[in-house]
C-alpha positions, 0 to 999 in steps of 0.5 A, spaced: 282 276 267 282 284 266 281 286 259 281 294 260 286 297 264 286 305 265 280 306 260 283 302 254 284 295 252 290 291 254 295 290 248 294 282 248 286 283 247 288 289 242 292 284 238 288 278 239 282 282 236 286 285 230 288 278 228 282 274 229 278 279 225 284 278 219 283 271 220 275 271 219 276 275 213 281 270 210 277 264 212 271 267 209 275 269 202 279 263 202 275 257 204 267 259 203 268 260 195 260 261 193 258 267 196 253 265 202 250 268 208 256 264 212 261 268 208 258 275 208 257 274 216 264 272 217 267 278 213 262 282 217 265 279 223 272 280 221 271 287 219 268 289 226 273 285 230 279 289 226 276 295 227 275 295 234 282 293 235 285 298 231 281 304 234 283 301 241 290 301 238 290 308 236 286 311 242 292 307 246 297 311 242 294 317 243 293 316 250 285 317 250 281 312 254 275 310 250 272 305 255 273 309 261 267 312 265 268 320 263 262 320 259 258 319 266 262 325 268 260 329 262 252 327 263 252 329 270 255 336 268 249 337 263 244 336 269 
């Protein structure tokens, strides 16, 4: 299955990442009552997933390609 199209994550993957991140944070806050390593890990994972989905959504909205191969062209230009 293709997850990256035209240098950006496809819409379904972006939505899934955001919802999975929010879900992980919700589970950590709601069901892991005492502060534990599991709760902290779930919150951290949730924040990371939500951030990746959010940044990819912003990049798609602005027409940027964060997952493209343009960095290779830039690297070659410095040689």
